[in-house]
LOTISE-293710 format. One record per residue (C-alpha): x, y, z; residue number from 0. Coordinates in steps of 0.2 Angstrom, whole numbers, plus 5000, padded with zeros to 4 digits. Last residue first. Layout:
LOTISE-293710
@c1:X | c2:Y | c3:Z | pos:NUM
...
end
This chain:
LOTISE-293710
@c1:4942 | c2:4833 | c3:4846 | pos:349
@c1:4942 | c2:4834 | c3:4864 | pos:348
@c1:4951 | c2:4848 | c3:4874 | pos:347
@c1:4956 | c2:4842 | c3:4892 | pos:346
@c1:4956 | c2:4855 | c3:4905 | pos:345
@c1:4964 | c2:4854 | c3:4922 | pos:344
@c1:4957 | c2:4866 | c3:4935 | pos:343
@c1:4965 | c2:4877 | c3:4949 | pos:342
@c1:4953 | c2:4885 | c3:4962 | pos:341
@c1:4948 | c2:4898 | c3:4974 | pos:340
@c1:4946 | c2:4912 | c3:4961 | pos:339
@c1:4957 | c2:4909 | c3:4946 | pos:338
@c1:4967 | c2:4896 | c3:4939 | pos:337
@c1:4968 | c2:4887 | c3:4922 | pos:336
@c1:4977 | c2:4871 | c3:4916 | pos:335
@c1:4978 | c2:4865 | c3:4899 | pos:334
@c1:4978 | c2:4849 | c3:4889 | pos:333
@c1:4976 | c2:4845 | c3:4871 | pos:332
@c1:4991 | c2:4853 | c3:4863 | pos:331
@c1:5002 | c2:4851 | c3:4878 | pos:330
@c1:5004 | c2:4858 | c3:4895 | pos:329
@c1:4994 | c2:4874 | c3:4890 | pos:328
@c1:4992 | c2:4889 | c3:4901 | pos:327
@c1:4977 | c2:4898 | c3:4908 | pos:326
@c1:4974 | c2:4913 | c3:4919 | pos:325
@c1:4960 | c2:4922 | c3:4927 | pos:324
@c1:4946 | c2:4910 | c3:4928 | pos:323
@c1:4931 | c2:4917 | c3:4939 | pos:322
@c1:4920 | c2:4920 | c3:4923 | pos:321
@c1:4915 | c2:4902 | c3:4922 | pos:320
@c1:4904 | c2:4901 | c3:4906 | pos:319
@c1:4913 | c2:4886 | c3:4898 | pos:318
@c1:4917 | c2:4881 | c3:4880 | pos:317
@c1:4910 | c2:4897 | c3:4872 | pos:316
@c1:4913 | c2:4899 | c3:4854 | pos:315
@c1:4924 | c2:4912 | c3:4845 | pos:314
@c1:4926 | c2:4918 | c3:4827 | pos:313
@c1:4940 | c2:4928 | c3:4818 | pos:312
@c1:4953 | c2:4923 | c3:4831 | pos:311
@c1:4965 | c2:4913 | c3:4820 | pos:310
@c1:4951 | c2:4901 | c3:4814 | pos:309
@c1:4949 | c2:4888 | c3:4828 | pos:308
@c1:4944 | c2:4900 | c3:4841 | pos:307
@c1:4939 | c2:4895 | c3:4859 | pos:306
@c1:4932 | c2:4905 | c3:4874 | pos:305
@c1:4932 | c2:4900 | c3:4893 | pos:304
@c1:4921 | c2:4912 | c3:4902 | pos:303
@c1:4914 | c2:4929 | c3:4895 | pos:302
@c1:4922 | c2:4939 | c3:4909 | pos:301
@c1:4939 | c2:4932 | c3:4906 | pos:300
@c1:4948 | c2:4916 | c3:4899 | pos:299
@c1:4954 | c2:4915 | c3:4881 | pos:298
@c1:4959 | c2:4900 | c3:4870 | pos:297
@c1:4967 | c2:4901 | c3:4853 | pos:296
@c1:4969 | c2:4890 | c3:4837 | pos:295
@c1:4975 | c2:4896 | c3:4820 | pos:294
@c1:4994 | c2:4900 | c3:4825 | pos:293
@c1:4999 | c2:4884 | c3:4816 | pos:292
@c1:4990 | c2:4873 | c3:4829 | pos:291
@c1:5006 | c2:4865 | c3:4836 | pos:290
@c1:5002 | c2:4873 | c3:4854 | pos:289
@c1:4985 | c2:4881 | c3:4856 | pos:288
@c1:4988 | c2:4900 | c3:4857 | pos:287
@c1:4985 | c2:4909 | c3:4873 | pos:286
@c1:4974 | c2:4923 | c3:4879 | pos:285
@c1:4972 | c2:4929 | c3:4897 | pos:284
@c1:4961 | c2:4942 | c3:4907 | pos:283
@c1:4949 | c2:4946 | c3:4893 | pos:282
@c1:4934 | c2:4959 | c3:4894 | pos:281
@c1:4921 | c2:4954 | c3:4881 | pos:280
@c1:4921 | c2:4938 | c3:4871 | pos:279
@c1:4915 | c2:4933 | c3:4854 | pos:278
@c1:4910 | c2:4945 | c3:4840 | pos:277
@c1:4907 | c2:4964 | c3:4841 | pos:276
@c1:4923 | c2:4966 | c3:4831 | pos:275
@c1:4932 | c2:4949 | c3:4829 | pos:274
@c1:4949 | c2:4956 | c3:4824 | pos:273
@c1:4957 | c2:4973 | c3:4826 | pos:272
@c1:4973 | c2:4974 | c3:4816 | pos:271
@c1:4991 | c2:4977 | c3:4823 | pos:270
@c1:5007 | c2:4983 | c3:4816 | pos:269
@c1:5025 | c2:4981 | c3:4822 | pos:268
@c1:5021 | c2:4966 | c3:4833 | pos:267
@c1:5031 | c2:4953 | c3:4824 | pos:266
@c1:5024 | c2:4956 | c3:4807 | pos:265
@c1:5008 | c2:4945 | c3:4807 | pos:264
@c1:4999 | c2:4954 | c3:4821 | pos:263
@c1:4982 | c2:4952 | c3:4829 | pos:262
@c1:4970 | c2:4962 | c3:4839 | pos:261
@c1:4956 | c2:4960 | c3:4852 | pos:260
@c1:4947 | c2:4972 | c3:4863 | pos:259
@c1:4941 | c2:4985 | c3:4851 | pos:258
@c1:4924 | c2:4978 | c3:4851 | pos:257
@c1:4917 | c2:4965 | c3:4864 | pos:256
@c1:4910 | c2:4976 | c3:4878 | pos:255
@c1:4903 | c2:4963 | c3:4890 | pos:254
@c1:4915 | c2:4967 | c3:4904 | pos:253
@c1:4912 | c2:4986 | c3:4904 | pos:252
@c1:4923 | c2:4991 | c3:4919 | pos:251
@c1:4937 | c2:4980 | c3:4914 | pos:250
@c1:4937 | c2:4988 | c3:4896 | pos:249
@c1:4946 | c2:4979 | c3:4883 | pos:248
@c1:4959 | c2:4965 | c3:4885 | pos:247
@c1:4967 | c2:4955 | c3:4871 | pos:246
@c1:4983 | c2:4954 | c3:4861 | pos:245
@c1:4988 | c2:4941 | c3:4848 | pos:244
@c1:5004 | c2:4937 | c3:4840 | pos:243
@c1:5011 | c2:4929 | c3:4824 | pos:242
@c1:5028 | c2:4934 | c3:4818 | pos:241
@c1:5041 | c2:4927 | c3:4831 | pos:240
@c1:5030 | c2:4912 | c3:4834 | pos:239
@c1:5013 | c2:4909 | c3:4842 | pos:238
@c1:5014 | c2:4925 | c3:4852 | pos:237
@c1:5003 | c2:4929 | c3:4867 | pos:236
@c1:4996 | c2:4944 | c3:4875 | pos:235
@c1:4986 | c2:4949 | c3:4890 | pos:234
@c1:4978 | c2:4965 | c3:4898 | pos:233
@c1:4979 | c2:4977 | c3:4883 | pos:232
@c1:4969 | c2:4993 | c3:4886 | pos:231
@c1:4956 | c2:5000 | c3:4897 | pos:230
@c1:4955 | c2:5002 | c3:4916 | pos:229
@c1:4962 | c2:5019 | c3:4918 | pos:228
@c1:4953 | c2:5027 | c3:4903 | pos:227
@c1:4960 | c2:5032 | c3:4886 | pos:226
@c1:4962 | c2:5015 | c3:4878 | pos:225
@c1:4952 | c2:5003 | c3:4867 | pos:224
@c1:4964 | c2:4992 | c3:4857 | pos:223
@c1:4970 | c2:5000 | c3:4840 | pos:222
@c1:4989 | c2:4997 | c3:4844 | pos:221
@c1:5004 | c2:5008 | c3:4844 | pos:220
@c1:5022 | c2:5001 | c3:4843 | pos:219
@c1:5037 | c2:5004 | c3:4855 | pos:218
@c1:5055 | c2:5000 | c3:4852 | pos:217
@c1:5068 | c2:4994 | c3:4864 | pos:216
@c1:5086 | c2:4990 | c3:4866 | pos:215
@c1:5095 | c2:4979 | c3:4879 | pos:214
@c1:5080 | c2:4970 | c3:4885 | pos:213
@c1:5084 | c2:4952 | c3:4878 | pos:212
@c1:5090 | c2:4958 | c3:4861 | pos:211
@c1:5075 | c2:4961 | c3:4849 | pos:210
@c1:5066 | c2:4972 | c3:4862 | pos:209
@c1:5048 | c2:4977 | c3:4859 | pos:208
@c1:5035 | c2:4988 | c3:4869 | pos:207
@c1:5017 | c2:4985 | c3:4863 | pos:206
@c1:5005 | c2:4999 | c3:4866 | pos:205
@c1:4989 | c2:5004 | c3:4876 | pos:204
@c1:4988 | c2:5022 | c3:4882 | pos:203
@c1:4976 | c2:5029 | c3:4895 | pos:202
@c1:4977 | c2:5012 | c3:4903 | pos:201
@c1:4986 | c2:4998 | c3:4895 | pos:200
@c1:5003 | c2:4991 | c3:4892 | pos:199
@c1:5011 | c2:4976 | c3:4883 | pos:198
@c1:5028 | c2:4969 | c3:4883 | pos:197
@c1:5036 | c2:4959 | c3:4869 | pos:196
@c1:5053 | c2:4951 | c3:4870 | pos:195
@c1:5064 | c2:4943 | c3:4856 | pos:194
@c1:5080 | c2:4934 | c3:4861 | pos:193
@c1:5071 | c2:4917 | c3:4858 | pos:192
@c1:5052 | c2:4920 | c3:4859 | pos:191
@c1:5047 | c2:4929 | c3:4875 | pos:190
@c1:5030 | c2:4936 | c3:4879 | pos:189
@c1:5028 | c2:4948 | c3:4894 | pos:188
@c1:5011 | c2:4955 | c3:4899 | pos:187
@c1:5005 | c2:4938 | c3:4902 | pos:186
@c1:5006 | c2:4935 | c3:4921 | pos:185
@c1:4987 | c2:4934 | c3:4922 | pos:184
@c1:4978 | c2:4951 | c3:4926 | pos:183
@c1:4993 | c2:4961 | c3:4933 | pos:182
@c1:4988 | c2:4975 | c3:4922 | pos:181
@c1:5001 | c2:4988 | c3:4914 | pos:180
@c1:5004 | c2:5007 | c3:4915 | pos:179
@c1:5000 | c2:5022 | c3:4904 | pos:178
@c1:4992 | c2:5037 | c3:4912 | pos:177
@c1:5003 | c2:5050 | c3:4904 | pos:176
@c1:5013 | c2:5041 | c3:4891 | pos:175
@c1:5028 | c2:5030 | c3:4895 | pos:174
@c1:5045 | c2:5035 | c3:4888 | pos:173
@c1:5054 | c2:5022 | c3:4879 | pos:172
@c1:5068 | c2:5014 | c3:4889 | pos:171
@c1:5086 | c2:5015 | c3:4892 | pos:170
@c1:5085 | c2:5033 | c3:4898 | pos:169
@c1:5071 | c2:5027 | c3:4910 | pos:168
@c1:5085 | c2:5018 | c3:4920 | pos:167
@c1:5083 | c2:4999 | c3:4920 | pos:166
@c1:5081 | c2:4991 | c3:4937 | pos:165
@c1:5094 | c2:4978 | c3:4942 | pos:164
@c1:5090 | c2:4961 | c3:4949 | pos:163
@c1:5102 | c2:4949 | c3:4958 | pos:162
@c1:5104 | c2:4931 | c3:4961 | pos:161
@c1:5091 | c2:4927 | c3:4947 | pos:160
@c1:5102 | c2:4917 | c3:4936 | pos:159
@c1:5116 | c2:4930 | c3:4935 | pos:158
@c1:5109 | c2:4942 | c3:4921 | pos:157
@c1:5094 | c2:4948 | c3:4930 | pos:156
@c1:5082 | c2:4962 | c3:4924 | pos:155
@c1:5070 | c2:4974 | c3:4931 | pos:154
@c1:5059 | c2:4985 | c3:4920 | pos:153
@c1:5047 | c2:4998 | c3:4928 | pos:152
@c1:5038 | c2:5007 | c3:4913 | pos:151
@c1:5044 | c2:5024 | c3:4910 | pos:150
@c1:5041 | c2:5042 | c3:4917 | pos:149
@c1:5045 | c2:5038 | c3:4935 | pos:148
@c1:5037 | c2:5024 | c3:4946 | pos:147
@c1:5029 | c2:5017 | c3:4930 | pos:146
@c1:5019 | c2:5001 | c3:4932 | pos:145
@c1:5028 | c2:4985 | c3:4931 | pos:144
@c1:5039 | c2:4973 | c3:4922 | pos:143
@c1:5050 | c2:4958 | c3:4926 | pos:142
@c1:5064 | c2:4951 | c3:4916 | pos:141
@c1:5076 | c2:4936 | c3:4916 | pos:140
@c1:5093 | c2:4930 | c3:4911 | pos:139
@c1:5103 | c2:4915 | c3:4918 | pos:138
@c1:5092 | c2:4900 | c3:4916 | pos:137
@c1:5085 | c2:4906 | c3:4899 | pos:136
@c1:5074 | c2:4920 | c3:4893 | pos:135
@c1:5065 | c2:4921 | c3:4909 | pos:134
@c1:5048 | c2:4929 | c3:4913 | pos:133
@c1:5039 | c2:4940 | c3:4925 | pos:132
@c1:5023 | c2:4950 | c3:4926 | pos:131
@c1:5014 | c2:4964 | c3:4934 | pos:130
@c1:5024 | c2:4974 | c3:4947 | pos:129
@c1:5017 | c2:4989 | c3:4956 | pos:128
@c1:5028 | c2:5002 | c3:4964 | pos:127
@c1:5020 | c2:5019 | c3:4965 | pos:126
@c1:5023 | c2:5022 | c3:4984 | pos:125
@c1:5040 | c2:5016 | c3:4982 | pos:124
@c1:5050 | c2:5002 | c3:4990 | pos:123
@c1:5059 | c2:4989 | c3:4979 | pos:122
@c1:5066 | c2:4973 | c3:4985 | pos:121
@c1:5075 | c2:4960 | c3:4975 | pos:120
@c1:5083 | c2:4943 | c3:4979 | pos:119
@c1:5073 | c2:4937 | c3:4995 | pos:118
@c1:5079 | c2:4919 | c3:4998 | pos:117
@c1:5071 | c2:4902 | c3:4999 | pos:116
@c1:5076 | c2:4884 | c3:5002 | pos:115
@c1:5065 | c2:4869 | c3:5006 | pos:114
@c1:5052 | c2:4875 | c3:4993 | pos:113
@c1:5054 | c2:4858 | c3:4984 | pos:112
@c1:5058 | c2:4868 | c3:4967 | pos:111
@c1:5070 | c2:4879 | c3:4977 | pos:110
@c1:5063 | c2:4896 | c3:4979 | pos:109
@c1:5068 | c2:4914 | c3:4974 | pos:108
@c1:5058 | c2:4928 | c3:4981 | pos:107
@c1:5055 | c2:4945 | c3:4973 | pos:106
@c1:5047 | c2:4958 | c3:4985 | pos:105
@c1:5039 | c2:4974 | c3:4979 | pos:104
@c1:5036 | c2:4985 | c3:4995 | pos:103
@c1:5024 | c2:4992 | c3:4990 | pos:102
@c1:5013 | c2:4982 | c3:4978 | pos:101
@c1:5013 | c2:4967 | c3:4966 | pos:100
@c1:5023 | c2:4953 | c3:4973 | pos:99
@c1:5035 | c2:4943 | c3:4963 | pos:98
@c1:5038 | c2:4924 | c3:4965 | pos:97
@c1:5052 | c2:4915 | c3:4957 | pos:96
@c1:5055 | c2:4896 | c3:4954 | pos:95
@c1:5072 | c2:4888 | c3:4954 | pos:94
@c1:5083 | c2:4875 | c3:4946 | pos:93
@c1:5078 | c2:4873 | c3:4928 | pos:92
@c1:5072 | c2:4891 | c3:4928 | pos:91
@c1:5054 | c2:4897 | c3:4932 | pos:90
@c1:5043 | c2:4912 | c3:4933 | pos:89
@c1:5029 | c2:4918 | c3:4943 | pos:88
@c1:5020 | c2:4935 | c3:4945 | pos:87
@c1:5004 | c2:4939 | c3:4954 | pos:86
@c1:5009 | c2:4938 | c3:4972 | pos:85
@c1:4998 | c2:4947 | c3:4985 | pos:84
@c1:5000 | c2:4955 | c3:5002 | pos:83
@c1:4983 | c2:4958 | c3:5010 | pos:82
@c1:4991 | c2:4961 | c3:5027 | pos:81
@c1:5009 | c2:4965 | c3:5027 | pos:80
@c1:5022 | c2:4950 | c3:5026 | pos:79
@c1:5027 | c2:4940 | c3:5041 | pos:78
@c1:5013 | c2:4927 | c3:5038 | pos:77
@c1:5021 | c2:4921 | c3:5022 | pos:76
@c1:5008 | c2:4908 | c3:5018 | pos:75
@c1:5015 | c2:4892 | c3:5011 | pos:74
@c1:5004 | c2:4879 | c3:5002 | pos:73
@c1:5010 | c2:4861 | c3:4997 | pos:72
@c1:5001 | c2:4847 | c3:4988 | pos:71
@c1:5009 | c2:4830 | c3:4986 | pos:70
@c1:5013 | c2:4815 | c3:4976 | pos:69
@c1:5012 | c2:4820 | c3:4958 | pos:68
@c1:5014 | c2:4839 | c3:4962 | pos:67
@c1:5002 | c2:4853 | c3:4966 | pos:66
@c1:5012 | c2:4869 | c3:4971 | pos:65
@c1:5011 | c2:4884 | c3:4983 | pos:64
@c1:5012 | c2:4902 | c3:4987 | pos:63
@c1:5000 | c2:4912 | c3:4998 | pos:62
@c1:5002 | c2:4930 | c3:5005 | pos:61
@c1:4983 | c2:4932 | c3:5005 | pos:60
@c1:4983 | c2:4932 | c3:4986 | pos:59
@c1:4991 | c2:4920 | c3:4974 | pos:58
@c1:5006 | c2:4912 | c3:4966 | pos:57
@c1:5005 | c2:4895 | c3:4959 | pos:56
@c1:5017 | c2:4880 | c3:4954 | pos:55
@c1:5012 | c2:4865 | c3:4945 | pos:54
@c1:5023 | c2:4850 | c3:4947 | pos:53
@c1:5026 | c2:4834 | c3:4937 | pos:52
@c1:5040 | c2:4841 | c3:4926 | pos:51
@c1:5040 | c2:4860 | c3:4930 | pos:50
@c1:5024 | c2:4870 | c3:4926 | pos:49
@c1:5019 | c2:4888 | c3:4929 | pos:48
@c1:5004 | c2:4898 | c3:4937 | pos:47
@c1:5000 | c2:4916 | c3:4940 | pos:46
@c1:4983 | c2:4924 | c3:4943 | pos:45
@c1:4977 | c2:4914 | c3:4958 | pos:44
@c1:4964 | c2:4922 | c3:4970 | pos:43
@c1:4964 | c2:4911 | c3:4986 | pos:42
@c1:4952 | c2:4902 | c3:4998 | pos:41
@c1:4957 | c2:4885 | c3:4993 | pos:40
@c1:4953 | c2:4872 | c3:4979 | pos:39
@c1:4965 | c2:4862 | c3:4969 | pos:38
@c1:4964 | c2:4849 | c3:4955 | pos:37
@c1:4946 | c2:4853 | c3:4948 | pos:36
@c1:4943 | c2:4842 | c3:4932 | pos:35
@c1:4936 | c2:4850 | c3:4917 | pos:34
@c1:4932 | c2:4840 | c3:4901 | pos:33
@c1:4930 | c2:4850 | c3:4885 | pos:32
@c1:4921 | c2:4847 | c3:4869 | pos:31
@c1:4922 | c2:4849 | c3:4850 | pos:30
@c1:4940 | c2:4855 | c3:4847 | pos:29
@c1:4944 | c2:4859 | c3:4829 | pos:28
@c1:4927 | c2:4866 | c3:4826 | pos:27
@c1:4915 | c2:4859 | c3:4813 | pos:26
@c1:4908 | c2:4846 | c3:4825 | pos:25
@c1:4899 | c2:4860 | c3:4834 | pos:24
@c1:4900 | c2:4860 | c3:4853 | pos:23
@c1:4898 | c2:4847 | c3:4867 | pos:22
@c1:4901 | c2:4851 | c3:4885 | pos:21
@c1:4909 | c2:4840 | c3:4898 | pos:20
@c1:4910 | c2:4841 | c3:4917 | pos:19
@c1:4920 | c2:4831 | c3:4930 | pos:18
@c1:4917 | c2:4833 | c3:4948 | pos:17
@c1:4930 | c2:4840 | c3:4960 | pos:16
@c1:4946 | c2:4835 | c3:4969 | pos:15
@c1:4955 | c2:4826 | c3:4955 | pos:14
@c1:4973 | c2:4822 | c3:4959 | pos:13
@c1:4972 | c2:4806 | c3:4949 | pos:12
@c1:4971 | c2:4815 | c3:4932 | pos:11
@c1:4985 | c2:4825 | c3:4938 | pos:10
@c1:4997 | c2:4811 | c3:4937 | pos:9
@c1:4994 | c2:4807 | c3:4919 | pos:8
@c1:4997 | c2:4824 | c3:4912 | pos:7
@c1:5011 | c2:4827 | c3:4924 | pos:6
@c1:5020 | c2:4812 | c3:4917 | pos:5
@c1:5017 | c2:4817 | c3:4899 | pos:4
@c1:5027 | c2:4833 | c3:4904 | pos:3
@c1:5027 | c2:4848 | c3:4893 | pos:2
@c1:5037 | c2:4864 | c3:4897 | pos:1
@c1:5029 | c2:4880 | c3:4891 | pos:0
end
């Protein structure tokens, strides 16, 4: 995540909504939050990213946009089919990329000012459904989606996003029957250096791992609830190359708060359930707090905005808003979250 002190200051002035503060026990690392609404519109947003003083978002109803230090801009791609939706976003130093979920899958590369754009990948298949996208560096990136054959869909670029190529199933672990991924918050992929983790859900919920930027793959089982179409891992984050956290649960049973969170201390090879029958239910997005030693996390989902100061063992509710789908940290005290019809800025107070 790219930090920007300028972005922090500027977005305070972009407040469109009222300010709210909620106090919690002094024993917690963070004791209160302040929420400012910086964008409202008729849209569902599940993917956001930052660049300097600009926040980019991808959303429903064919909408893409950004909120910057001096402007807000939203583009609706009216030529696309009805109900077309973008749920993946990724960024390099020069471009921002937007990927749609359904058939046809369309991947666009935009200049940061939105003045130039081009379609760099298209895939037509009745089963195509892309869930997440990330870049290792300015030249190499990856996106993943549901299986169209007997493996997860994985497309990779090695030329700065000019072209994308789909990996053959012979290059990937075989997907189990009913195994797919969820486009809940653009957090199915986590990258640390050359290492990459991809999480799945459905009738099988596992972690796919590549040590070398998508050239070779292993797969590890998890104890997260699975076996039904809407169960499994919906979101993942790694604090470093060893400490990682996955969450999700049962989308159709949003209050079920067991077998929905797990932690690893060995780079994803083994996972242990944590906070059983404690804290949140269905989770859309989980993130480690920067510079917290892997001890602090936040989560958004059906139970609202949740916070842990002890590595996920216990959780407190910082906000009850269940219409937040994705969250990202700008710095260790500031985050931005998006969801149904809004983007908010969150200040975490000590």
